N, C-alpha and C positions, 0 to 999 in steps of 0.2 A: 510499447511500454504500457504497463498496467499499474495503476495506483491503487494500493490496497488500503482502504479506509478502516484501519484497525486500531485507531486511537480515539477512544471516546472522550478523553480529556480535552482534546483540541477541537473536535467537531463531532457532529452526530456520527455514531459508528453504524455503518451499514454494510456489514460483511455477509449478510444473508444472501445466499446464492454464490458467494465467492468460492465455496468448496467445489463448484463445478468449473469455474474458469481458471483457478490456480493450476490444476494439472495440465490444462491446455497451454497456459503460459509457459510452463516448464517444457512441455513437448515442443513448442514452437520457438523456444529460446528467447522469449520476451524478457525484457528487463522488468522486474517487479519492484516497485518502490513501496515501502511500508511507511505509512504515516507515523507509526509508533517508533520504528527503528531508524528510519532514514530522514525524518523531518528536518532535523538540525543540520544535516549535511546538504540538503537542498535549499532550505530557507535559512541561510547563514545569518540573516539579520535577527533571528529569534534566539540567539545564543545568550 
């Protein structure tokens, strides 16, 4: 699992370098969790 910290509103956004690991995650079939898109699905108490 790879957590993509792509949501600056919730926390410090540090995607620099992610462009290298995201293709690897896809190639290896890793689950990629986006703080921007998936946060509310994972942290249900923040709804």
